[in-house]
N, C-alpha and C positions, 0 to 999 in steps of 0.2 A: 369854581377851581382846585378849591382848597383839597373840595373833596375826592377829585380825581388823584391828585398827589396822595394823599391819606389809603386810599385804595389800590394803588399802584405799589405804594410801600409794601402793603400788608401782603399783598400778592407776591412781589419779588422775595422780598425775607422768605415767607412761608416756604418759598421753593427751592430757596437759597440754602435750607434745613437740609441736601441732599437727599432725601426719602427714595426719590427716584432720580434718574440719570437726565437731567434739563439739557436743553444746551438752547443759542442765542446766534439771533444774525439782526447785524447793526449796518444801518445805509446812513452815510454821513453827507451834508449840502450843503452849498453854500447858497443863502438864500439873500441876495438886499433886502436893505431895512423897509425899501417901499414894496416890495413886491412880499416882504412875512404873512400879512394879514392874507392875501390871496392865495398862498403855502397853504398854510394854516387853513382855510375854508378848503380848499383842493383836498387836504387829507380829509377833513370831517366828513364831508360831503359822500369819500369814497367807505370809511368808518361804517356807515351809516344802511350802505346797503347790504342787499342779501349775502353778497360775497366778500363784503369788508368785515360781517359780522361774523363768519363762518372761518375766517381765520386764528393764529395764536393771539394772547394777547400782545397787545403793542403799547408803547408810550413813546412820546413825541419827549423831547428836551432840547432846549436850548443850549448850547455851549458858553459859558461864561468866560471862563479863564483856556488858555490855550494856542495853539496853531491859528493864526489869521485864515487859514482855508477853507476850516468849518465852521458854519453857524449852528446847524442845529443836525440831529440824529434821532433818526425813526427806529426804534428797536424792536423787536420781537421775540418773545424769551416760550417755551412750553418744555413739557416731558413726554408729549405724542411727538414721534418723531412723523407719522402719518400726517401729522397736521402742520410739523414744521417743512413734512416735503412740497407741501401747497406751492411754499413760495419760491421756490428754484423748480417745479416745472414746468416745463413752454406750454403745455397741453389747458394749463388754467389759467393761464397771462393769454387765450382767447375771447373770455369772457368779453361782456360789453363793458362792466364795470370798472378792470381790471385798463380796458383801450381808454374808458373817458378818462379816467385818471393819467396814465399816460399823456395823454395828449395834453392836459393840463399842465404838468410838469413842462414839456416842452415845449411849448405856449410861452411859461414863465421862465423859461431860460435854467429849471429848480432840478431837471434829474442830478441824481448818486452819483457824487463825484466818487465812491469808493466804496465797497461792502465787504464783509466779512463775519468770521461765525469764529462763536467759540465756547466752552460748557465752563460750568463750576465745579471747581476740584475739592475746596477746601472752603469752607463757612463759619463764620463765630456765629453761638444759639439768636435766633431771631428772639425782635423784641418788637411786635408789629406798634405797640402804642408810641414807639419816639416817633412818629413823624418825620423822618427824615428825607429830606426831598432836594439834598442837595449832595451831590456825588466826585468826589474827589478822583482820579483814574491814572494808575501808573503805568504805563508802559513798559516789559521787560525784555530783555532779550536775554536769556539760559541756555548757556551748551547743552548738550544733548545728553555728557555723562553726567551733568551735576543736575538733571533737572529732579530725578527723585532725589535727590538730599536739601534741595530747598522747597517740593512740598513736605515732605514731612519734619523741616524748621520750619514751615508757616505754619504748619498746623499744629506742631507741641507749640509754638509763641500764642498761636490765637484762643488753646484751649486753656490755657496760662492766664492766657488776662480777660481771660470772658467776664470777671468779676467787675476789672475796670471797664470794660468796656458796656457792660448794662447801667454802672455809674455814670458813664457818659453818653449813652445814649448814642452809640455806637455801632452801625455793622462793618465789619470785613469778610471779605471773602477774597479769593484767587484764581481767576481762571487760564484754563487752558485755551491757548488759540486752536482752531482748528484748520480754517482754509480763507484764503484772501487776503487781501491787502499787499501791500507792496513796502513796508516798512520795516519789513524782518525784525518785528513783533512775535515771541513765542508765548507769553503770558499775560494775564492784566491782576493788577491789583485794583479795589474797590474800597474804598471808605467811603457811607452813606450817615451823612448828618442833617440836622436840621437846618442847617443853613451853612454861610460863611462866616456868620462870629461866633457859632457854635465849634466848629473846625478849627480858628484859630486859638479859642480857649481852650480845646480839647490837646493839643501841640504838647504842650508844654509839661503835662501828665504822660502823654506818649511818648514820649525822647524820654523819660526819666525811667520808662517802665524797663526792669530787668531784663523782661523777657521779649521786647523791643531792639534790648540792644544785641542778643543773642539774635535776633534772626538779621539783623543789618552786619553783622558778627560773618553771619554763614550767605549772608548776599556777596559779601566782600570777598572770601574767600573764597567762592565759587566765579569770581569774575563778573557779576550780575550788572548788567548796563540800565539805565533807566533813559531811554530816548527821550523821551515825552512824559509831561506830565499834563493833564485836563481839568478841568473841572465844569461841570453841567447842572440844572436843575430843570426837572422834571416841570414838564406846564401841562401833557394831556394824558387820558388812559384811556385806549380801548380795549375792548372782550373783556374785561376782568368781571369775574365773579361776583354774581347780584348776592 
């Protein structure tokens, strides 16, 4: 399990370097505790099929803090638009492997309750050896007339804080919401830490950063709203490069 967490974050951090335009699709689930083992088993079975292995990098996360309606996320990420397109192409869902997964999820009562997509637009410099398996995700609502200003402020602050981020073993990224969801979210800001304890230890130094203060000031002037914040932990990764 630890190896899977290390692998997926090496991949995610590398992809968030923005050398190509990546995108992601996230599916949210509400899985009762007594069905969690069967839920994970159904996913493992699917991702070990020919169809599952032909899909983008995918990872399963468990929501550890946040709203009560979501317990798990399955996320796909790639810079290959055709590969990502397979996920939303109905003709691909007719395969036996997809149908078996759908039947398993239907029988368990664990079909996705929400799905949405986005893409990273700002990211700190990758540090794969950090082994960050804990994410804190801030939902944001930014007015259309302020989105470019917020993007530039975020980029400026992240670049200036890079030495601090390296010292704390943190990755920070800003993502543009593309489609889906029902919560009127326009952006997602993500902090990646080793665990919850390292997140807590980092907060004081982060909040004392002048650049972080500038970013919060820009968000305040733009009336950026934060309707929710969640935390999640990576459990399993599939289709990561060997």
